[in-house]
DSSP file (Angstrom, degrees, kcal/mol; ACC not computed):
  #  RESIDUE AA STRUCTURE BP1 BP2  ACC     N-H-->O    O-->H-N    N-H-->O    O-->H-N    TCO  KAPPA ALPHA  PHI   PSI    X-CA   Y-CA   Z-CA
    1    1 A M              0   0    0      0, 0.0    31,-0.1     0, 0.0     2,-0.0   0.000 360.0 360.0 360.0 123.9   95.2   66.1   92.3
    2    2 A A        -     0   0    0     29,-0.1     2,-0.3     1,-0.1     0, 0.0  -0.336 360.0-104.2 -75.3 153.5   93.5   68.8   90.2
    3    3 A K        -     0   0    0      1,-0.1     2,-0.2    -2,-0.0    -1,-0.1  -0.632  38.9-128.3 -76.8 132.5   94.5   72.5   90.5
    4    4 A L        -     0   0    0     -2,-0.3    -1,-0.1     1,-0.1    30,-0.0  -0.516   8.5-151.3 -85.0 148.8   91.8   74.5   92.4
    5    5 A K  S    S+     0   0    0     -2,-0.2     2,-0.4     2,-0.0    -1,-0.1   0.460  76.4  73.4 -95.9  -4.0   90.3   77.6   91.0
    6    6 A I        -     0   0    0      4,-0.0     2,-0.2    78,-0.0    -2,-0.1  -0.948  61.6-174.2-116.1 137.5   89.5   79.2   94.3
    7    7 A K    >   -     0   0    0     -2,-0.4     3,-1.4     1,-0.1    19,-0.2  -0.704  38.0 -76.0-122.0 168.2   92.2   80.6   96.6
    8    8 A K  T 3  S+     0   0    0      1,-0.2    19,-0.2    -2,-0.2     3,-0.1  -0.419 116.0  24.5 -65.5 143.9   92.2   82.1  100.1
    9    9 A N  T 3  S+     0   0    0     17,-2.5    -1,-0.2     1,-0.3     2,-0.2   0.420  88.8 134.9  74.8   4.1   90.8   85.7  100.3
   10   10 A D    <   -     0   0    0     -3,-1.4    16,-2.4    16,-0.1     2,-0.6  -0.527  58.6-124.8 -74.9 150.9   88.6   85.2   97.2
   11   11 A T  E     +A   25   0A   0     63,-0.3    63,-3.1    14,-0.2     2,-0.3  -0.885  39.7 178.0 -98.0 123.3   85.1   86.4   97.4
   12   12 A V  E     -AB  24  73A   0     12,-2.9    12,-2.3    -2,-0.6     2,-0.4  -0.827  26.3-139.2-126.4 159.2   82.7   83.5   96.5
   13   13 A V  E     -AB  23  72A   0     59,-2.7    59,-2.0    -2,-0.3     2,-0.4  -0.954  26.4-122.3-117.7 142.2   79.0   82.8   96.3
   14   14 A V  E     - B   0  71A   0      8,-2.5     7,-2.6    -2,-0.4    57,-0.2  -0.687  23.1-173.0 -88.9 130.4   77.5   79.5   97.5
   15   15 A L        +     0   0    0     55,-3.4     2,-0.3    -2,-0.4    56,-0.1   0.659  64.4  17.7 -95.9 -19.1   75.6   77.6   94.7
   16   16 A A  S    S+     0   0    0     54,-0.6     3,-0.3     3,-0.1    -1,-0.2  -0.987  89.8  46.1-154.7 158.7   74.0   74.7   96.7
   17   17 A G  S >  S-     0   0    0     -2,-0.3     3,-1.2     1,-0.2    -3,-0.0  -0.526  99.8 -44.6 103.4-174.2   73.2   73.7  100.2
   18   18 A T  T 3  S+     0   0    0      1,-0.3    -1,-0.2    -2,-0.2     0, 0.0   0.737 136.8  50.2 -68.8 -23.3   71.6   75.3  103.3
   19   19 A S  T >  S+     0   0    0     -3,-0.3     3,-1.9     3,-0.1    -5,-0.3   0.036  80.1 155.8-103.3  25.9   73.7   78.5  102.7
   20   20 A K  T <   +     0   0    0     -3,-1.2    -5,-0.2     1,-0.2     3,-0.1  -0.294  66.2  17.4 -56.8 131.3   72.7   78.8   98.9
   21   21 A G  T 3  S+     0   0    0     -7,-2.6    -1,-0.2     1,-0.3     2,-0.1   0.154  92.6 127.9  91.7 -14.4   73.0   82.3   97.7
   22   22 A K    <   -     0   0    0     -3,-1.9    -8,-2.5    -9,-0.1     2,-0.3  -0.427  46.1-147.8 -75.7 149.3   75.2   83.6  100.5
   23   23 A E  E     +A   13   0A   0    -10,-0.2     2,-0.3    -2,-0.1   -10,-0.2  -0.860  28.2 145.5-117.5 148.7   78.4   85.5   99.7
   24   24 A G  E     -A   12   0A   0    -12,-2.3   -12,-2.9    -2,-0.3     2,-0.4  -0.994  46.1 -88.6-173.3 168.7   81.6   85.4  101.7
   25   25 A K  E     -A   11   0A   0     -2,-0.3    14,-2.8   -14,-0.2     2,-0.5  -0.721  43.5-114.9 -92.1 141.0   85.5   85.5  101.8
   26   26 A V  E     -C   38   0B   0    -16,-2.4   -17,-2.5    -2,-0.4    12,-0.2  -0.631  31.9-178.5 -75.1 120.4   87.4   82.2  101.6
   27   27 A I  E     -     0   0B   0     10,-3.0     2,-0.3    -2,-0.5    -1,-0.2   0.901  64.6   0.0 -83.0 -49.5   89.2   81.8  104.9
   28   28 A K  E     -C   37   0B   0      9,-1.2     9,-2.9   -20,-0.1     2,-0.4  -0.995  59.1-150.0-147.4 145.5   91.0   78.5  104.2
   29   29 A V  E     -C   36   0B   0     -2,-0.3     7,-0.3     7,-0.2   -21,-0.1  -0.945   1.5-160.5-119.1 140.0   91.3   76.0  101.4
   30   30 A Y  E >>> -C   35   0B   0      5,-3.3     5,-1.9    -2,-0.4     3,-0.9  -0.843  10.5-179.7-118.5  88.5   91.9   72.2  101.8
   31   31 A P  G >45S+     0   0    0      0, 0.0     3,-0.6     0, 0.0    -1,-0.1   0.845  77.2  59.3 -58.9 -38.4   93.2   71.1   98.3
   32   32 A D  G 345S+     0   0    0      1,-0.2    -2,-0.0     2,-0.1     0, 0.0   0.801 117.4  30.7 -65.8 -28.4   93.6   67.4   99.4
   33   33 A T  G <45S-     0   0    0     -3,-0.9    -1,-0.2     2,-0.2     3,-0.1   0.322 106.1-120.8-110.5   4.8   89.9   67.1  100.2
   34   34 A N  T <<5S+     0   0    0     -4,-0.7    34,-2.6    -3,-0.6    35,-0.4   0.855  71.8 122.6  61.3  35.2   88.5   69.7   97.7
   35   35 A R  E   < -CD  30  67B   0     -5,-1.9    -5,-3.3    32,-0.2     2,-0.3  -0.865  40.6-169.3-130.1 159.8   86.9   71.8  100.4
   36   36 A A  E     -CD  29  66B   0     30,-2.6    30,-2.8    -2,-0.3     2,-0.5  -0.989  21.7-128.1-145.2 152.8   87.1   75.4  101.7
   37   37 A I  E     -CD  28  65B   0     -9,-2.9   -10,-3.0    -2,-0.3    -9,-1.2  -0.913  27.0-164.3-102.2 123.6   85.9   77.4  104.8
   38   38 A V  E >   -C   26   0B   0     -2,-0.5     3,-1.9    26,-0.5   -12,-0.2  -0.932  29.1-101.7-116.9 135.8   84.0   80.5  103.8
   39   39 A E  T 3  S-     0   0    0    -14,-2.8   -14,-0.1    -2,-0.4     3,-0.1  -0.289 101.8  -3.6 -57.4 122.3   83.3   83.4  106.3
   40   40 A G  T 3  S+     0   0    0      1,-0.2     2,-0.4    -2,-0.1    -1,-0.3   0.628 108.2 113.7  70.2  18.2   79.7   83.2  107.6
   41   41 A V  S <  S+     0   0    0     -3,-1.9    23,-0.5     1,-0.2    -3,-0.3  -0.946  71.8  10.8-122.7 142.7   78.7   80.2  105.5
   42   42 A N  S    S-     0   0    0     -2,-0.4    22,-1.9     1,-0.2     2,-0.3   0.942  81.3-166.2  61.8  52.2   77.8   76.7  106.5
   43   43 A M  E     -E   63   0C   0     -3,-0.2     2,-0.3    20,-0.2    20,-0.2  -0.497   8.1-175.4 -76.7 135.9   77.6   77.6  110.2
   44   44 A V  E     -E   62   0C   0     18,-3.3    18,-2.4    -2,-0.3     2,-0.6  -0.895  26.2-116.9-126.9 157.4   77.5   74.7  112.7
   45   45 A S  E     -E   61   0C   0     -2,-0.3     2,-0.5    16,-0.2    16,-0.2  -0.832  29.2-168.4 -94.5 124.1   77.0   74.5  116.5
   46   46 A K  E     -E   60   0C   0     14,-3.8    14,-3.2    -2,-0.6     2,-0.5  -0.952  15.3-138.9-113.7 133.4   80.0   73.0  118.3
   47   47 A H  E     -E   59   0C   0     -2,-0.5     2,-0.4    12,-0.2    12,-0.2  -0.756  24.9-167.4 -87.1 130.5   79.8   72.0  122.0
   48   48 A T  E     -E   58   0C   0     10,-3.3    10,-1.8    -2,-0.5     3,-0.1  -0.912  16.7-129.7-117.7 144.2   82.9   73.0  123.9
   49   49 A K        -     0   0    0     -2,-0.4     8,-0.3     8,-0.2     2,-0.2  -0.514  45.1 -87.4 -77.7 156.5   84.2   72.1  127.4
   50   50 A P        +     0   0    0      0, 0.0     2,-0.2     0, 0.0    -1,-0.1  -0.467  61.8 157.4 -61.2 133.0   85.2   74.8  129.7
   51   51 A N        -     0   0    0      3,-1.9     6,-0.1    -2,-0.2    -3,-0.0  -0.804  56.5 -79.7-145.9-174.0   88.9   75.8  129.2
   52   52 A A  S    S+     0   0    0     -2,-0.2    -1,-0.0     1,-0.2     0, 0.0   0.882 127.3  45.2 -63.3 -39.8   91.1   78.8  129.9
   53   53 A A  S    S+     0   0    0      1,-0.3    -1,-0.2     2,-0.1     0, 0.0   0.863 129.3  25.1 -70.3 -34.7   90.0   80.8  126.8
   54   54 A N        +     0   0    0     -5,-0.1    -3,-1.9     1,-0.1     3,-0.4  -0.772  68.6 177.1-131.3  82.3   86.3   80.0  127.4
   55   55 A P  S    S+     0   0    0      0, 0.0    -1,-0.1     0, 0.0    -3,-0.1   0.734  81.4  52.3 -63.2 -22.9   85.8   79.3  131.2
   56   56 A Q  S    S-     0   0    0      1,-0.2     2,-0.2    -7,-0.1    -2,-0.0   0.854  88.8-164.9 -81.7 -37.2   82.0   79.0  130.8
   57   57 A G        +     0   0    0     -3,-0.4     2,-0.2    -8,-0.3    -8,-0.2  -0.554  29.0 125.4  80.1-153.5   82.1   76.4  127.9
   58   58 A G  E     -E   48   0C   0    -10,-1.8   -10,-3.3    -2,-0.2     2,-0.5  -0.647  62.1 -21.9 106.1-157.1   78.9   75.8  126.0
   59   59 A I  E     -E   47   0C   0    -12,-0.2     2,-0.4    -2,-0.2   -12,-0.2  -0.835  53.2-169.1-102.4 127.1   77.8   75.9  122.4
   60   60 A I  E     -E   46   0C   0    -14,-3.2   -14,-3.8    -2,-0.5     2,-0.5  -0.908  16.8-136.9-114.0 140.0   79.8   77.9  119.8
   61   61 A K  E     +E   45   0C   0     -2,-0.4     2,-0.3   -16,-0.2   -16,-0.2  -0.845  37.3 160.3 -93.0 129.9   78.7   78.7  116.3
   62   62 A Q  E     -E   44   0C   0    -18,-2.4   -18,-3.3    -2,-0.5     2,-0.3  -0.962  41.3 -93.4-145.7 164.4   81.5   78.3  113.7
   63   63 A E  E     -E   43   0C   0     -2,-0.3     2,-0.3   -20,-0.2   -20,-0.2  -0.567  33.5-157.2 -80.7 138.8   82.0   77.8  110.0
   64   64 A A        -     0   0    0    -22,-1.9   -26,-0.5   -23,-0.5   -23,-0.1  -0.719  31.4 -90.8-106.6 162.3   82.3   74.3  108.6
   65   65 A S  E     -D   37   0B   0     -2,-0.3     2,-0.3   -28,-0.2   -28,-0.2  -0.404  38.1-156.7 -74.3 154.0   84.0   73.4  105.4
   66   66 A I  E     -D   36   0B   0    -30,-2.8   -30,-2.6    -2,-0.1     5,-0.1  -0.950  28.5 -97.4-128.1 147.9   82.1   73.3  102.1
   67   67 A N  E >   -D   35   0B   0     -2,-0.3     3,-1.3   -32,-0.2   -32,-0.2  -0.337  27.9-132.8 -61.7 142.7   82.8   71.5   98.9
   68   68 A I  G >  S+     0   0    0    -34,-2.6     3,-1.4     1,-0.3    -1,-0.1   0.748 104.2  68.5 -73.1 -21.0   84.6   73.8   96.3
   69   69 A S  G 3  S+     0   0    0    -35,-0.4    -1,-0.3     1,-0.3   -34,-0.1   0.747  95.3  56.9 -71.1 -13.1   82.2   72.5   93.6
   70   70 A N  G <  S+     0   0    0     -3,-1.3   -55,-3.4   -55,-0.1   -54,-0.6   0.373  98.7  78.5 -91.8   4.5   79.4   74.4   95.5
   71   71 A L  E <   -B   14   0A   0     -3,-1.4     2,-0.4   -57,-0.2   -57,-0.2  -0.872  56.4-170.0-118.3 151.4   81.3   77.7   95.3
   72   72 A M  E     -B   13   0A   0    -59,-2.0   -59,-2.7    -2,-0.4    11,-0.1  -0.998  27.5-116.4-137.6 130.8   81.6   80.2   92.5
   73   73 A L  E     -B   12   0A   0      9,-0.5     9,-2.8    -2,-0.4     2,-0.4  -0.383  26.8-124.2 -69.4 140.1   84.0   83.1   92.4
   74   74 A V  B     -F   81   0D   0    -63,-3.1   -63,-0.3     7,-0.2    -1,-0.1  -0.727  28.2-115.1 -85.7 132.1   82.5   86.7   92.2
   75   75 A D     >  -     0   0    0      5,-3.2     4,-2.4    -2,-0.4     5,-0.2  -0.500  16.4-142.9 -66.7 126.8   83.7   88.7   89.3
   76   76 A P  T  4 S+     0   0    0      0, 0.0    -1,-0.2     0, 0.0    -2,-0.0   0.814  97.0  45.5 -57.2 -34.3   85.8   91.7   90.6
   77   77 A K  T  4 S+     0   0    0      1,-0.1    -2,-0.0     3,-0.1    -3,-0.0   0.935 126.8  19.6 -78.2 -48.6   84.4   93.9   87.8
   78   78 A S  T  4 S-     0   0    0      2,-0.2    -1,-0.1     0, 0.0    -4,-0.0   0.667  91.1-128.8 -99.6 -20.7   80.6   93.2   87.7
   79   79 A G  S  < S+     0   0    0     -4,-2.4    -5,-0.1     1,-0.3     3,-0.0   0.686  70.3 118.0  79.9  15.7   80.2   91.7   91.2
   80   80 A K  S    S-     0   0    0     -5,-0.2    -5,-3.2     1,-0.1    -1,-0.3  -0.831  76.1 -87.0-114.8 153.5   78.3   88.7   89.7
   81   81 A P  B     -F   74   0D   0      0, 0.0     2,-0.3     0, 0.0    -7,-0.2  -0.258  52.8-179.6 -61.2 145.3   79.4   84.9   89.9
   82   82 A T        -     0   0    0     -9,-2.8    -9,-0.5    19,-0.0     2,-0.2  -0.969  28.6-115.1-143.3 155.0   81.8   83.9   87.1
   83   83 A R        -     0   0    0     -2,-0.3    17,-2.6   -11,-0.1    18,-0.4  -0.592  35.6-126.8 -87.0 159.2   83.6   80.8   85.9
   84   84 A I  E     -G   99   0E   0     -2,-0.2     2,-0.3    15,-0.2    15,-0.2  -0.881  23.5-176.6-113.8 136.0   87.4   80.9   85.9
   85   85 A G  E     -G   98   0E   0     13,-2.8    13,-2.6    -2,-0.4     2,-0.4  -0.845  16.8-137.3-122.2 165.5   89.9   80.2   83.2
   86   86 A R  E     +G   97   0E   0     -2,-0.3     2,-0.3    11,-0.2    11,-0.2  -0.982  28.7 158.0-125.6 136.8   93.7   80.1   83.3
   87   87 A K  E     -G   96   0E   0      9,-2.3     9,-3.3    -2,-0.4     2,-0.5  -0.928  44.8 -95.5-144.3 169.6   96.0   81.5   80.7
   88   88 A I  E     -G   95   0E   0     -2,-0.3     7,-0.2     7,-0.2     2,-0.2  -0.817  41.9-124.7 -92.4 123.9   99.6   82.7   80.4
   89   89 A D     >  -     0   0    0      5,-3.0     4,-2.2    -2,-0.5     5,-0.1  -0.449  10.0-142.6 -71.5 133.4   99.9   86.4   80.9
   90   90 A E  T  4 S+     0   0    0     -2,-0.2    -1,-0.1     1,-0.2    -2,-0.0   0.850  95.5  45.2 -67.4 -31.6  101.7   88.2   78.0
   91   91 A K  T  4 S+     0   0    0      1,-0.1    -1,-0.2     3,-0.1    -2,-0.0   0.958 128.8  21.3 -73.4 -49.1  103.6   90.7   80.1
   92   92 A T  T  4 S-     0   0    0      2,-0.2    -2,-0.2     1,-0.0    -1,-0.1   0.728  90.0-132.9 -96.1 -22.3  104.9   88.4   82.8
   93   93 A G     <  +     0   0    0     -4,-2.2     2,-0.2     1,-0.3    -3,-0.1   0.555  63.1 130.2  79.7   6.1  104.7   85.0   81.2
   94   94 A K        -     0   0    0     -5,-0.1    -5,-3.0    -6,-0.1     2,-0.4  -0.624  67.9-103.2 -93.9 150.8  103.1   83.6   84.3
   95   95 A L  E     -G   88   0E   0     -7,-0.2     2,-0.3    -2,-0.2    -7,-0.2  -0.598  48.5-178.7 -73.0 127.8  100.0   81.5   84.6
   96   96 A V  E     -G   87   0E   0     -9,-3.3    -9,-2.3    -2,-0.4     2,-0.3  -0.889  27.6-119.3-127.9 157.8   97.0   83.7   85.8
   97   97 A R  E     -G   86   0E   0      9,-0.5     9,-2.5    -2,-0.3     2,-0.3  -0.713  33.1-172.6 -90.9 145.8   93.4   83.2   86.6
   98   98 A F  E     -GH  85 105E   0    -13,-2.6   -13,-2.8    -2,-0.3     2,-0.4  -0.982  27.9-108.5-139.1 152.8   90.8   85.3   84.5
   99   99 A S  E  >  -G   84   0E   0      5,-2.3     4,-1.6    -2,-0.3   -15,-0.2  -0.666  16.2-153.0 -73.8 125.8   87.1   85.9   84.6
  100  100 A K  T  4 S+     0   0    0    -17,-2.6    -1,-0.1    -2,-0.4   -16,-0.1   0.792  95.0  52.8 -67.5 -30.5   85.2   84.2   81.8
  101  101 A K  T  4 S+     0   0    0    -18,-0.4    -1,-0.2     1,-0.1   -17,-0.1   0.950 128.3  14.0 -71.8 -51.4   82.5   86.8   82.1
  102  102 A S  T  4 S-     0   0    0      2,-0.1    -2,-0.2     0, 0.0    -1,-0.1   0.528  90.7-131.8-105.4  -9.4   84.6   90.0   81.8
  103  103 A A     <  +     0   0    0     -4,-1.6     2,-0.3     1,-0.2    -3,-0.1   0.678  59.6 142.9  65.5  20.1   87.9   88.4   80.6
  104  104 A E        -     0   0    0     -5,-0.2    -5,-2.3     1,-0.1    -1,-0.2  -0.705  57.0-111.0 -96.0 141.0   89.7   90.4   83.3
  105  105 A V  B     -H   98   0E   0     -2,-0.3     2,-0.6    -7,-0.2    -7,-0.3  -0.463  29.3-126.3 -72.5 139.5   92.7   88.9   85.1
  106  106 A I              0   0    0     -9,-2.5    -9,-0.5     1,-0.2    -1,-0.1  -0.806 360.0 360.0 -91.7 122.1   92.0   88.1   88.8
  107  107 A K              0   0    0     -2,-0.6    -1,-0.2   -11,-0.1    -9,-0.1   0.416 360.0 360.0  52.0 360.0   94.6   89.8   91.1
């Protein structure tokens, strides 16, 4: 299983699909299936039965997962999509993610 370059709470932009061009925050990542759920992206209609939380039931709009290959991280410095690299930080000695566009460490 490959190491993913996108994590929870990252701001990403969608590269392909019906939500192309939309930006949002990553809510959840599924590393085993290479997918992620992004806020306000890839919305689907789900039919729900009446229950205690929703006594009326009906159709609910919610986010569906999207393949990570269709997402690109937004550079924290410029606000534009960027590729991600990984390197060992000189100060801490830990492996960190960095933006290929601005060469700035992410978080």
